[in-house]
mmCIF file of the N, C-alpha and C atoms, coordinates in Angstrom:
data_MODEL
# 
_entry.id   MODEL 
# 
loop_
_atom_site.group_PDB 
_atom_site.id 
_atom_site.type_symbol 
_atom_site.label_atom_id 
_atom_site.label_alt_id 
_atom_site.label_comp_id 
_atom_site.label_asym_id 
_atom_site.label_entity_id 
_atom_site.label_seq_id 
_atom_site.pdbx_PDB_ins_code 
_atom_site.Cartn_x 
_atom_site.Cartn_y 
_atom_site.Cartn_z 
_atom_site.occupancy 
_atom_site.B_iso_or_equiv 
_atom_site.pdbx_formal_charge 
_atom_site.auth_seq_id 
_atom_site.auth_comp_id 
_atom_site.auth_asym_id 
_atom_site.auth_atom_id 
_atom_site.pdbx_PDB_model_num 
ATOM 1   N N  . MET A 1 1  ? 8.537   -10.382 -8.875  1.00 0.00 ? 1  MET A N  1 
ATOM 2   C CA . MET A 1 1  ? 7.714   -9.313  -8.337  1.00 0.00 ? 1  MET A CA 1 
ATOM 3   C C  . MET A 1 1  ? 8.654   -8.184  -7.903  1.00 0.00 ? 1  MET A C  1 
ATOM 4   N N  . PRO A 1 2  ? 8.288   -6.930  -8.180  1.00 0.00 ? 2  PRO A N  1 
ATOM 5   C CA . PRO A 1 2  ? 9.127   -5.808  -7.742  1.00 0.00 ? 2  PRO A CA 1 
ATOM 6   C C  . PRO A 1 2  ? 9.289   -5.783  -6.219  1.00 0.00 ? 2  PRO A C  1 
ATOM 7   N N  . PHE A 1 3  ? 10.375  -5.176  -5.783  1.00 0.00 ? 3  PHE A N  1 
ATOM 8   C CA . PHE A 1 3  ? 10.706  -5.112  -4.359  1.00 0.00 ? 3  PHE A CA 1 
ATOM 9   C C  . PHE A 1 3  ? 9.579   -4.497  -3.522  1.00 0.00 ? 3  PHE A C  1 
ATOM 10  N N  . TYR A 1 4  ? 8.905   -3.492  -4.054  1.00 0.00 ? 4  TYR A N  1 
ATOM 11  C CA . TYR A 1 4  ? 7.889   -2.815  -3.249  1.00 0.00 ? 4  TYR A CA 1 
ATOM 12  C C  . TYR A 1 4  ? 6.685   -3.711  -2.947  1.00 0.00 ? 4  TYR A C  1 
ATOM 13  N N  . GLY A 1 5  ? 6.520   -4.793  -3.692  1.00 0.00 ? 5  GLY A N  1 
ATOM 14  C CA . GLY A 1 5  ? 5.467   -5.762  -3.369  1.00 0.00 ? 5  GLY A CA 1 
ATOM 15  C C  . GLY A 1 5  ? 5.763   -6.469  -2.056  1.00 0.00 ? 5  GLY A C  1 
ATOM 16  N N  . TYR A 1 6  ? 7.019   -6.856  -1.890  1.00 0.00 ? 6  TYR A N  1 
ATOM 17  C CA . TYR A 1 6  ? 7.430   -7.482  -0.630  1.00 0.00 ? 6  TYR A CA 1 
ATOM 18  C C  . TYR A 1 6  ? 7.371   -6.472  0.518   1.00 0.00 ? 6  TYR A C  1 
ATOM 19  N N  . LEU A 1 7  ? 7.684   -5.224  0.219   1.00 0.00 ? 7  LEU A N  1 
ATOM 20  C CA . LEU A 1 7  ? 7.562   -4.177  1.223   1.00 0.00 ? 7  LEU A CA 1 
ATOM 21  C C  . LEU A 1 7  ? 6.104   -4.033  1.663   1.00 0.00 ? 7  LEU A C  1 
ATOM 22  N N  . GLY A 1 8  ? 5.185   -4.114  0.712   1.00 0.00 ? 8  GLY A N  1 
ATOM 23  C CA . GLY A 1 8  ? 3.763   -4.035  1.027   1.00 0.00 ? 8  GLY A CA 1 
ATOM 24  C C  . GLY A 1 8  ? 3.320   -5.154  1.950   1.00 0.00 ? 8  GLY A C  1 
ATOM 25  N N  . ILE A 1 9  ? 3.761   -6.382  1.658   1.00 0.00 ? 9  ILE A N  1 
ATOM 26  C CA . ILE A 1 9  ? 3.434   -7.520  2.511   1.00 0.00 ? 9  ILE A CA 1 
ATOM 27  C C  . ILE A 1 9  ? 4.018   -7.307  3.905   1.00 0.00 ? 9  ILE A C  1 
ATOM 28  N N  . PHE A 1 10 ? 5.244   -6.819  3.971   1.00 0.00 ? 10 PHE A N  1 
ATOM 29  C CA . PHE A 1 10 ? 5.902   -6.557  5.253   1.00 0.00 ? 10 PHE A CA 1 
ATOM 30  C C  . PHE A 1 10 ? 5.127   -5.509  6.060   1.00 0.00 ? 10 PHE A C  1 
ATOM 31  N N  . ILE A 1 11 ? 4.692   -4.447  5.409   1.00 0.00 ? 11 ILE A N  1 
ATOM 32  C CA . ILE A 1 11 ? 3.917   -3.397  6.088   1.00 0.00 ? 11 ILE A CA 1 
ATOM 33  C C  . ILE A 1 11 ? 2.640   -3.976  6.680   1.00 0.00 ? 11 ILE A C  1 
ATOM 34  N N  . ILE A 1 12 ? 1.945   -4.791  5.907   1.00 0.00 ? 12 ILE A N  1 
ATOM 35  C CA . ILE A 1 12 ? 0.692   -5.386  6.383   1.00 0.00 ? 12 ILE A CA 1 
ATOM 36  C C  . ILE A 1 12 ? 0.948   -6.300  7.575   1.00 0.00 ? 12 ILE A C  1 
ATOM 37  N N  . LEU A 1 13 ? 1.957   -7.147  7.471   1.00 0.00 ? 13 LEU A N  1 
ATOM 38  C CA . LEU A 1 13 ? 2.247   -8.078  8.571   1.00 0.00 ? 13 LEU A CA 1 
ATOM 39  C C  . LEU A 1 13 ? 2.673   -7.353  9.843   1.00 0.00 ? 13 LEU A C  1 
ATOM 40  N N  . ILE A 1 14 ? 3.532   -6.363  9.708   1.00 0.00 ? 14 ILE A N  1 
ATOM 41  C CA . ILE A 1 14 ? 3.973   -5.605  10.890  1.00 0.00 ? 14 ILE A CA 1 
ATOM 42  C C  . ILE A 1 14 ? 2.794   -4.865  11.523  1.00 0.00 ? 14 ILE A C  1 
ATOM 43  N N  . ALA A 1 15 ? 1.935   -4.283  10.696  1.00 0.00 ? 15 ALA A N  1 
ATOM 44  C CA . ALA A 1 15 ? 0.760   -3.583  11.227  1.00 0.00 ? 15 ALA A CA 1 
ATOM 45  C C  . ALA A 1 15 ? -0.144  -4.543  11.997  1.00 0.00 ? 15 ALA A C  1 
ATOM 46  N N  . GLU A 1 16 ? -0.328  -5.745  11.465  1.00 0.00 ? 16 GLU A N  1 
ATOM 47  C CA . GLU A 1 16 ? -1.154  -6.744  12.157  1.00 0.00 ? 16 GLU A CA 1 
ATOM 48  C C  . GLU A 1 16 ? -0.548  -7.127  13.507  1.00 0.00 ? 16 GLU A C  1 
ATOM 49  N N  . VAL A 1 17 ? 0.754   -7.349  13.533  1.00 0.00 ? 17 VAL A N  1 
ATOM 50  C CA . VAL A 1 17 ? 1.423   -7.716  14.783  1.00 0.00 ? 17 VAL A CA 1 
ATOM 51  C C  . VAL A 1 17 ? 1.315   -6.583  15.791  1.00 0.00 ? 17 VAL A C  1 
ATOM 52  N N  . LEU A 1 18 ? 1.574   -5.353  15.354  1.00 0.00 ? 18 LEU A N  1 
ATOM 53  C CA . LEU A 1 18 ? 1.509   -4.211  16.272  1.00 0.00 ? 18 LEU A CA 1 
ATOM 54  C C  . LEU A 1 18 ? 0.084   -3.966  16.756  1.00 0.00 ? 18 LEU A C  1 
ATOM 55  N N  . LEU A 1 19 ? -0.899  -4.221  15.911  1.00 0.00 ? 19 LEU A N  1 
ATOM 56  C CA . LEU A 1 19 ? -2.297  -4.103  16.349  1.00 0.00 ? 19 LEU A CA 1 
ATOM 57  C C  . LEU A 1 19 ? -2.603  -5.151  17.413  1.00 0.00 ? 19 LEU A C  1 
ATOM 58  N N  . PHE A 1 20 ? -2.123  -6.378  17.206  1.00 0.00 ? 20 PHE A N  1 
ATOM 59  C CA . PHE A 1 20 ? -2.312  -7.443  18.176  1.00 0.00 ? 20 PHE A CA 1 
ATOM 60  C C  . PHE A 1 20 ? -1.649  -7.110  19.513  1.00 0.00 ? 20 PHE A C  1 
ATOM 61  N N  . LEU A 1 21 ? -0.491  -6.418  19.431  1.00 0.00 ? 21 LEU A N  1 
ATOM 62  C CA . LEU A 1 21 ? 0.220   -6.024  20.650  1.00 0.00 ? 21 LEU A CA 1 
ATOM 63  C C  . LEU A 1 21 ? -0.348  -4.750  21.281  1.00 0.00 ? 21 LEU A C  1 
ATOM 64  N N  . LYS A 1 22 ? -1.420  -4.247  20.688  1.00 0.00 ? 22 LYS A N  1 
ATOM 65  C CA . LYS A 1 22 ? -2.145  -3.074  21.191  1.00 0.00 ? 22 LYS A CA 1 
ATOM 66  C C  . LYS A 1 22 ? -1.295  -1.799  21.203  1.00 0.00 ? 22 LYS A C  1 
ATOM 67  N N  . VAL A 1 23 ? -0.492  -1.605  20.166  1.00 0.00 ? 23 VAL A N  1 
ATOM 68  C CA . VAL A 1 23 ? 0.255   -0.360  20.002  1.00 0.00 ? 23 VAL A CA 1 
ATOM 69  C C  . VAL A 1 23 ? -0.760  0.691   19.562  1.00 0.00 ? 23 VAL A C  1 
ATOM 70  N N  . LYS A 1 24 ? -0.955  1.697   20.399  1.00 0.00 ? 24 LYS A N  1 
ATOM 71  C CA . LYS A 1 24 ? -2.055  2.635   20.218  1.00 0.00 ? 24 LYS A CA 1 
ATOM 72  C C  . LYS A 1 24 ? -2.012  3.386   18.886  1.00 0.00 ? 24 LYS A C  1 
ATOM 73  N N  . ILE A 1 25 ? -0.862  3.878   18.481  1.00 0.00 ? 25 ILE A N  1 
ATOM 74  C CA . ILE A 1 25 ? -0.758  4.670   17.256  1.00 0.00 ? 25 ILE A CA 1 
ATOM 75  C C  . ILE A 1 25 ? -1.131  3.831   16.031  1.00 0.00 ? 25 ILE A C  1 
ATOM 76  N N  . VAL A 1 26 ? -0.780  2.543   16.052  1.00 0.00 ? 26 VAL A N  1 
ATOM 77  C CA . VAL A 1 26 ? -1.144  1.655   14.942  1.00 0.00 ? 26 VAL A CA 1 
ATOM 78  C C  . VAL A 1 26 ? -2.647  1.425   14.941  1.00 0.00 ? 26 VAL A C  1 
ATOM 79  N N  . GLY A 1 27 ? -3.236  1.309   16.120  1.00 0.00 ? 27 GLY A N  1 
ATOM 80  C CA . GLY A 1 27 ? -4.683  1.149   16.200  1.00 0.00 ? 27 GLY A CA 1 
ATOM 81  C C  . GLY A 1 27 ? -5.428  2.352   15.638  1.00 0.00 ? 27 GLY A C  1 
ATOM 82  N N  . ILE A 1 28 ? -4.889  3.529   15.865  1.00 0.00 ? 28 ILE A N  1 
ATOM 83  C CA . ILE A 1 28 ? -5.525  4.759   15.372  1.00 0.00 ? 28 ILE A CA 1 
ATOM 84  C C  . ILE A 1 28 ? -5.410  4.861   13.856  1.00 0.00 ? 28 ILE A C  1 
ATOM 85  N N  . TYR A 1 29 ? -4.245  4.544   13.319  1.00 0.00 ? 29 TYR A N  1 
ATOM 86  C CA . TYR A 1 29 ? -3.987  4.718   11.882  1.00 0.00 ? 29 TYR A CA 1 
ATOM 87  C C  . TYR A 1 29 ? -3.903  3.384   11.132  1.00 0.00 ? 29 TYR A C  1 
ATOM 88  N N  . PHE A 1 30 ? -4.558  2.348   11.634  1.00 0.00 ? 30 PHE A N  1 
ATOM 89  C CA . PHE A 1 30 ? -4.438  1.020   11.055  1.00 0.00 ? 30 PHE A CA 1 
ATOM 90  C C  . PHE A 1 30 ? -4.868  0.970   9.584   1.00 0.00 ? 30 PHE A C  1 
ATOM 91  N N  . THR A 1 31 ? -6.000  1.543   9.266   1.00 0.00 ? 31 THR A N  1 
ATOM 92  C CA . THR A 1 31 ? -6.499  1.472   7.887   1.00 0.00 ? 31 THR A CA 1 
ATOM 93  C C  . THR A 1 31 ? -5.553  2.119   6.885   1.00 0.00 ? 31 THR A C  1 
ATOM 94  N N  . PRO A 1 32 ? -5.085  3.358   7.101   1.00 0.00 ? 32 PRO A N  1 
ATOM 95  C CA . PRO A 1 32 ? -4.159  3.924   6.116   1.00 0.00 ? 32 PRO A CA 1 
ATOM 96  C C  . PRO A 1 32 ? -2.836  3.164   6.016   1.00 0.00 ? 32 PRO A C  1 
ATOM 97  N N  . ILE A 1 33 ? -2.368  2.615   7.131   1.00 0.00 ? 33 ILE A N  1 
ATOM 98  C CA . ILE A 1 33 ? -1.113  1.861   7.106   1.00 0.00 ? 33 ILE A CA 1 
ATOM 99  C C  . ILE A 1 33 ? -1.281  0.604   6.258   1.00 0.00 ? 33 ILE A C  1 
ATOM 100 N N  . VAL A 1 34 ? -2.323  -0.163  6.536   1.00 0.00 ? 34 VAL A N  1 
ATOM 101 C CA . VAL A 1 34 ? -2.543  -1.409  5.803   1.00 0.00 ? 34 VAL A CA 1 
ATOM 102 C C  . VAL A 1 34 ? -2.929  -1.125  4.355   1.00 0.00 ? 34 VAL A C  1 
ATOM 103 N N  . TRP A 1 35 ? -3.669  -0.063  4.120   1.00 0.00 ? 35 TRP A N  1 
ATOM 104 C CA . TRP A 1 35 ? -4.048  0.296   2.750   1.00 0.00 ? 35 TRP A CA 1 
ATOM 105 C C  . TRP A 1 35 ? -2.806  0.617   1.912   1.00 0.00 ? 35 TRP A C  1 
ATOM 106 N N  . THR A 1 36 ? -1.834  1.263   2.507   1.00 0.00 ? 36 THR A N  1 
ATOM 107 C CA . THR A 1 36 ? -0.583  1.545   1.811   1.00 0.00 ? 36 THR A CA 1 
ATOM 108 C C  . THR A 1 36 ? 0.124   0.245   1.426   1.00 0.00 ? 36 THR A C  1 
ATOM 109 N N  . GLY A 1 37 ? 0.207   -0.675  2.363   1.00 0.00 ? 37 GLY A N  1 
ATOM 110 C CA . GLY A 1 37 ? 0.804   -1.971  2.062   1.00 0.00 ? 37 GLY A CA 1 
ATOM 111 C C  . GLY A 1 37 ? 0.048   -2.719  0.988   1.00 0.00 ? 37 GLY A C  1 
ATOM 112 N N  . TYR A 1 38 ? -1.275  -2.640  1.032   1.00 0.00 ? 38 TYR A N  1 
ATOM 113 C CA . TYR A 1 38 ? -2.116  -3.307  0.039   1.00 0.00 ? 38 TYR A CA 1 
ATOM 114 C C  . TYR A 1 38 ? -1.885  -2.730  -1.357  1.00 0.00 ? 38 TYR A C  1 
ATOM 115 N N  . ILE A 1 39 ? -1.829  -1.422  -1.461  1.00 0.00 ? 39 ILE A N  1 
ATOM 116 C CA . ILE A 1 39 ? -1.590  -0.779  -2.761  1.00 0.00 ? 39 ILE A CA 1 
ATOM 117 C C  . ILE A 1 39 ? -0.244  -1.223  -3.328  1.00 0.00 ? 39 ILE A C  1 
ATOM 118 N N  . LEU A 1 40 ? 0.785   -1.219  -2.491  1.00 0.00 ? 40 LEU A N  1 
ATOM 119 C CA . LEU A 1 40 ? 2.111   -1.634  -2.949  1.00 0.00 ? 40 LEU A CA 1 
ATOM 120 C C  . LEU A 1 40 ? 2.113   -3.088  -3.411  1.00 0.00 ? 40 LEU A C  1 
ATOM 121 N N  . PHE A 1 41 ? 1.494   -3.959  -2.623  1.00 0.00 ? 41 PHE A N  1 
ATOM 122 C CA . PHE A 1 41 ? 1.476   -5.377  -2.960  1.00 0.00 ? 41 PHE A CA 1 
ATOM 123 C C  . PHE A 1 41 ? 0.679   -5.656  -4.232  1.00 0.00 ? 41 PHE A C  1 
ATOM 124 N N  . ILE A 1 42 ? -0.520  -5.112  -4.329  1.00 0.00 ? 42 ILE A N  1 
ATOM 125 C CA . ILE A 1 42 ? -1.372  -5.380  -5.499  1.00 0.00 ? 42 ILE A CA 1 
ATOM 126 C C  . ILE A 1 42 ? -0.756  -4.794  -6.769  1.00 0.00 ? 42 ILE A C  1 
ATOM 127 N N  . ASP A 1 43 ? -0.152  -3.627  -6.686  1.00 0.00 ? 43 ASP A N  1 
ATOM 128 C CA . ASP A 1 43 ? 0.482   -3.050  -7.863  1.00 0.00 ? 43 ASP A CA 1 
ATOM 129 C C  . ASP A 1 43 ? 1.657   -3.916  -8.328  1.00 0.00 ? 43 ASP A C  1 
ATOM 130 N N  . ALA A 1 44 ? 2.453   -4.406  -7.386  1.00 0.00 ? 44 ALA A N  1 
ATOM 131 C CA . ALA A 1 44 ? 3.578   -5.273  -7.744  1.00 0.00 ? 44 ALA A CA 1 
ATOM 132 C C  . ALA A 1 44 ? 3.079   -6.594  -8.332  1.00 0.00 ? 44 ALA A C  1 
ATOM 133 N N  . LEU A 1 45 ? 2.026   -7.139  -7.769  1.00 0.00 ? 45 LEU A N  1 
ATOM 134 C CA . LEU A 1 45 ? 1.442   -8.372  -8.290  1.00 0.00 ? 45 LEU A CA 1 
ATOM 135 C C  . LEU A 1 45 ? 0.888   -8.152  -9.695  1.00 0.00 ? 45 LEU A C  1 
ATOM 136 N N  . ASN A 1 46 ? 0.239   -7.029  -9.904  1.00 0.00 ? 46 ASN A N  1 
ATOM 137 C CA . ASN A 1 46 ? -0.279  -6.681  -11.221 1.00 0.00 ? 46 ASN A CA 1 
ATOM 138 C C  . ASN A 1 46 ? 0.870   -6.567  -12.231 1.00 0.00 ? 46 ASN A C  1 
ATOM 139 N N  . PHE A 1 47 ? 1.978   -5.967  -11.816 1.00 0.00 ? 47 PHE A N  1 
ATOM 140 C CA . PHE A 1 47 ? 3.133   -5.846  -12.707 1.00 0.00 ? 47 PHE A CA 1 
ATOM 141 C C  . PHE A 1 47 ? 3.711   -7.222  -13.048 1.00 0.00 ? 47 PHE A C  1 
ATOM 142 N N  . LYS A 1 48 ? 3.765   -8.079  -12.046 1.00 0.00 ? 48 LYS A N  1 
ATOM 143 C CA . LYS A 1 48 ? 4.300   -9.418  -12.281 1.00 0.00 ? 48 LYS A CA 1 
ATOM 144 C C  . LYS A 1 48 ? 3.425   -10.209 -13.252 1.00 0.00 ? 48 LYS A C  1 
ATOM 145 N N  . LEU A 1 49 ? 2.126   -10.116 -13.091 1.00 0.00 ? 49 LEU A N  1 
ATOM 146 C CA . LEU A 1 49 ? 1.214   -10.916 -13.909 1.00 0.00 ? 49 LEU A CA 1 
ATOM 147 C C  . LEU A 1 49 ? 0.959   -10.330 -15.294 1.00 0.00 ? 49 LEU A C  1 
ATOM 148 N N  . TYR A 1 50 ? 0.823   -9.001  -15.373 1.00 0.00 ? 50 TYR A N  1 
ATOM 149 C CA . TYR A 1 50 ? 0.375   -8.370  -16.623 1.00 0.00 ? 50 TYR A CA 1 
ATOM 150 C C  . TYR A 1 50 ? 1.369   -7.378  -17.219 1.00 0.00 ? 50 TYR A C  1 
ATOM 151 N N  . LYS A 1 51 ? 2.499   -7.171  -16.544 1.00 0.00 ? 51 LYS A N  1 
ATOM 152 C CA . LYS A 1 51 ? 3.541   -6.238  -17.011 1.00 0.00 ? 51 LYS A CA 1 
ATOM 153 C C  . LYS A 1 51 ? 3.034   -4.799  -17.154 1.00 0.00 ? 51 LYS A C  1 
ATOM 154 N N  . THR A 1 52 ? 2.041   -4.443  -16.386 1.00 0.00 ? 52 THR A N  1 
ATOM 155 C CA . THR A 1 52 ? 1.566   -3.061  -16.333 1.00 0.00 ? 52 THR A CA 1 
ATOM 156 C C  . THR A 1 52 ? 1.353   -2.684  -14.873 1.00 0.00 ? 52 THR A C  1 
ATOM 157 N N  . SER A 1 53 ? 1.602   -1.433  -14.567 1.00 0.00 ? 53 SER A N  1 
ATOM 158 C CA . SER A 1 53 ? 1.556   -1.008  -13.179 1.00 0.00 ? 53 SER A CA 1 
ATOM 159 C C  . SER A 1 53 ? 1.421   0.506   -13.122 1.00 0.00 ? 53 SER A C  1 
ATOM 160 N N  . LEU A 1 54 ? 0.624   0.982   -12.175 1.00 0.00 ? 54 LEU A N  1 
ATOM 161 C CA . LEU A 1 54 ? 0.548   2.433   -12.000 1.00 0.00 ? 54 LEU A CA 1 
ATOM 162 C C  . LEU A 1 54 ? 1.865   2.986   -11.469 1.00 0.00 ? 54 LEU A C  1 
ATOM 163 N N  . ILE A 1 55 ? 2.491   2.275   -10.563 1.00 0.00 ? 55 ILE A N  1 
ATOM 164 C CA . ILE A 1 55 ? 3.714   2.788   -9.946  1.00 0.00 ? 55 ILE A CA 1 
ATOM 165 C C  . ILE A 1 55 ? 4.896   2.723   -10.908 1.00 0.00 ? 55 ILE A C  1 
ATOM 166 N N  . LYS A 1 56 ? 5.073   1.609   -11.635 1.00 0.00 ? 56 LYS A N  1 
ATOM 167 C CA . LYS A 1 56 ? 6.242   1.444   -12.502 1.00 0.00 ? 56 LYS A CA 1 
ATOM 168 C C  . LYS A 1 56 ? 6.051   1.980   -13.917 1.00 0.00 ? 56 LYS A C  1 
ATOM 169 N N  . THR A 1 57 ? 4.891   1.768   -14.509 1.00 0.00 ? 57 THR A N  1 
ATOM 170 C CA . THR A 1 57 ? 4.733   2.119   -15.921 1.00 0.00 ? 57 THR A CA 1 
ATOM 171 C C  . THR A 1 57 ? 3.870   3.354   -16.164 1.00 0.00 ? 57 THR A C  1 
ATOM 172 N N  . ARG A 1 58 ? 3.086   3.749   -15.170 1.00 0.00 ? 58 ARG A N  1 
ATOM 173 C CA . ARG A 1 58 ? 2.225   4.935   -15.323 1.00 0.00 ? 58 ARG A CA 1 
ATOM 174 C C  . ARG A 1 58 ? 2.368   5.821   -14.087 1.00 0.00 ? 58 ARG A C  1 
ATOM 175 N N  . THR A 1 59 ? 3.600   6.187   -13.782 1.00 0.00 ? 59 THR A N  1 
ATOM 176 C CA . THR A 1 59 ? 3.939   6.906   -12.560 1.00 0.00 ? 59 THR A CA 1 
ATOM 177 C C  . THR A 1 59 ? 3.221   8.243   -12.435 1.00 0.00 ? 59 THR A C  1 
ATOM 178 N N  . VAL A 1 60 ? 3.108   8.985   -13.523 1.00 0.00 ? 60 VAL A N  1 
ATOM 179 C CA . VAL A 1 60 ? 2.455   10.299  -13.470 1.00 0.00 ? 60 VAL A CA 1 
ATOM 180 C C  . VAL A 1 60 ? 0.991   10.135  -13.054 1.00 0.00 ? 60 VAL A C  1 
ATOM 181 N N  . GLU A 1 61 ? 0.305   9.160   -13.638 1.00 0.00 ? 61 GLU A N  1 
ATOM 182 C CA . GLU A 1 61 ? -1.090  8.916   -13.258 1.00 0.00 ? 61 GLU A CA 1 
ATOM 183 C C  . GLU A 1 61 ? -1.186  8.523   -11.787 1.00 0.00 ? 61 GLU A C  1 
ATOM 184 N N  . PHE A 1 62 ? -0.253  7.699   -11.331 1.00 0.00 ? 62 PHE A N  1 
ATOM 185 C CA . PHE A 1 62 ? -0.246  7.287   -9.933  1.00 0.00 ? 62 PHE A CA 1 
ATOM 186 C C  . PHE A 1 62 ? -0.079  8.484   -9.009  1.00 0.00 ? 62 PHE A C  1 
ATOM 187 N N  . LEU A 1 63 ? 0.858   9.371   -9.343  1.00 0.00 ? 63 LEU A N  1 
ATOM 188 C CA . LEU A 1 63 ? 1.109   10.541  -8.499  1.00 0.00 ? 63 LEU A CA 1 
ATOM 189 C C  . LEU A 1 63 ? -0.065  11.518  -8.513  1.00 0.00 ? 63 LEU A C  1 
ATOM 190 N N  . ILE A 1 64 ? -0.802  11.571  -9.605  1.00 0.00 ? 64 ILE A N  1 
ATOM 191 C CA . ILE A 1 64 ? -2.007  12.414  -9.656  1.00 0.00 ? 64 ILE A CA 1 
ATOM 192 C C  . ILE A 1 64 ? -3.122  11.784  -8.825  1.00 0.00 ? 64 ILE A C  1 
ATOM 193 N N  . MET A 1 65 ? -3.262  10.467  -8.921  1.00 0.00 ? 65 MET A N  1 
ATOM 194 C CA . MET A 1 65 ? -4.338  9.773   -8.208  1.00 0.00 ? 65 MET A CA 1 
ATOM 195 C C  . MET A 1 65 ? -4.101  9.703   -6.701  1.00 0.00 ? 65 MET A C  1 
ATOM 196 N N  . LEU A 1 66 ? -2.850  9.710   -6.283  1.00 0.00 ? 66 LEU A N  1 
ATOM 197 C CA . LEU A 1 66 ? -2.523  9.547   -4.869  1.00 0.00 ? 66 LEU A CA 1 
ATOM 198 C C  . LEU A 1 66 ? -3.137  10.627  -3.982  1.00 0.00 ? 66 LEU A C  1 
ATOM 199 N N  . PRO A 1 67 ? -2.884  11.922  -4.226  1.00 0.00 ? 67 PRO A N  1 
ATOM 200 C CA . PRO A 1 67 ? -3.515  12.921  -3.354  1.00 0.00 ? 67 PRO A CA 1 
ATOM 201 C C  . PRO A 1 67 ? -5.027  12.979  -3.565  1.00 0.00 ? 67 PRO A C  1 
ATOM 202 N N  . TRP A 1 68 ? -5.480  12.707  -4.769  1.00 0.00 ? 68 TRP A N  1 
ATOM 203 C CA . TRP A 1 68 ? -6.922  12.723  -5.036  1.00 0.00 ? 68 TRP A CA 1 
ATOM 204 C C  . TRP A 1 68 ? -7.629  11.634  -4.218  1.00 0.00 ? 68 TRP A C  1 
ATOM 205 N N  . SER A 1 69 ? -7.024  10.484  -4.088  1.00 0.00 ? 69 SER A N  1 
ATOM 206 C CA . SER A 1 69 ? -7.645  9.407   -3.305  1.00 0.00 ? 69 SER A CA 1 
ATOM 207 C C  . SER A 1 69 ? -7.690  9.772   -1.815  1.00 0.00 ? 69 SER A C  1 
ATOM 208 N N  . VAL A 1 70 ? -6.670  10.463  -1.333  1.00 0.00 ? 70 VAL A N  1 
ATOM 209 C CA . VAL A 1 70 ? -6.674  10.918  0.060   1.00 0.00 ? 70 VAL A CA 1 
ATOM 210 C C  . VAL A 1 70 ? -7.804  11.918  0.290   1.00 0.00 ? 70 VAL A C  1 
ATOM 211 N N  . ILE A 1 71 ? -7.968  12.834  -0.626  1.00 0.00 ? 71 ILE A N  1 
ATOM 212 C CA . ILE A 1 71 ? -9.039  13.833  -0.514  1.00 0.00 ? 71 ILE A CA 1 
ATOM 213 C C  . ILE A 1 71 ? -10.412 13.160  -0.529  1.00 0.00 ? 71 ILE A C  1 
ATOM 214 N N  . CYS A 1 72 ? -10.579 12.180  -1.390  1.00 0.00 ? 72 CYS A N  1 
ATOM 215 C CA . CYS A 1 72 ? -11.880 11.493  -1.493  1.00 0.00 ? 72 CYS A CA 1 
ATOM 216 C C  . CYS A 1 72 ? -12.202 10.677  -0.245  1.00 0.00 ? 72 CYS A C  1 
ATOM 217 N N  . CYS A 1 73 ? -11.205 10.277  0.510   1.00 0.00 ? 73 CYS A N  1 
ATOM 218 C CA . CYS A 1 73 ? -11.462 9.496   1.725   1.00 0.00 ? 73 CYS A CA 1 
ATOM 219 C C  . CYS A 1 73 ? -12.044 10.341  2.850   1.00 0.00 ? 73 CYS A C  1 
ATOM 220 N N  . PHE A 1 74 ? -11.889 11.639  2.758   1.00 0.00 ? 74 PHE A N  1 
ATOM 221 C CA . PHE A 1 74 ? -12.397 12.501  3.827   1.00 0.00 ? 74 PHE A CA 1 
ATOM 222 C C  . PHE A 1 74 ? -13.728 13.020  3.485   1.00 0.00 ? 74 PHE A C  1 
# 
């Protein structure tokens, strides 16, 4: 699995711990923080299983979709 998959898992775990410890800034931005970790982890898992990935093999599409997904969330 690519390194960023492990980074994604780490982000999710740290966010959970900080939420449990009632760190206010993490509580406010919990969803975007964990969503970032989830995207990294699932993309790395997809690359490991199917050898295709938005981040590694279709980077331009990923970079186009990234700001568009932020806009759609608002």
